[in-house]
C-alpha positions, 0 to 999 in steps of 0.5 A, spaced: 500 500 500 502 507 498 499 513 499 499 518 493 499 525 495 497 531 490 496 538 490 494 538 483 487 536 480 486 529 479 480 530 474 477 523 471 481 519 476 476 514 480 477 508 485 479 502 481 483 506 476 489 502 474 496 504 477 502 503 472 509 503 473 513 505 467 507 503 463 506 496 466 499 495 470 501 493 477 495 495 481 489 499 483 487 505 486 483 503 492 480 510 495 480 518 493 479 523 498 481 530 501 486 530 506 482 532 513 487 536 515 489 540 509 483 540 504 487 542 498 491 536 498 488 529 495 490 523 498 489 516 494 490 510 497 493 504 492 494 497 492 500 495 488 504 488 486 508 487 493 514 484 489 515 491 486 520 494 490 519 502 489 525 507 491 524 514 494 525 517 488 518 514 485 513 519 483 506 519 480 503 523 474 496 522 471 495 519 465 489 518 460 488 512 455 487 514 448 480 516 446 476 514 452 480 519 456 480 514 462 485 516 467 490 512 470 496 513 475 503 513 472 508 511 477 515 513 474 522 513 478 528 517 475 533 512 477 538 516 481 537 513 488 536 506 489 534 506 496 527 502 497 521 506 499 518 502 506 511 502 506 506 498 510 498 497 510 497 500 516 501 506 515 502 507 507 508 511 504 507 517 501 508 518 494 508 525 491 504 527 485 507 531 479 503 535 474 501 531 468 507 532 462 502 536 458 501 541 464 509 542 465 510 543 457 504 549 457 507 552 463 
């Protein structure tokens, strides 16, 4: 389990959406909610393949499937740091959300 934390809108993302790592399906979004302590943050709990070892440099972005426009979570890792990100079901590790690539280009 991991907890994605976003300051950006997650338009079109729904519970049960696919989570991908470098394009490969690895899990599902379990829940999406606003942070009760900081309502401008969006918290998304995810269940991913337990055999996948994510590192501390992993980050998430919103992706869209072709013409359907269905949203999914894309996890990426810049490969600069190999230290494993420790997580637990009762206390999922946070993963930062970055704006979609097209938003970054527009800015």
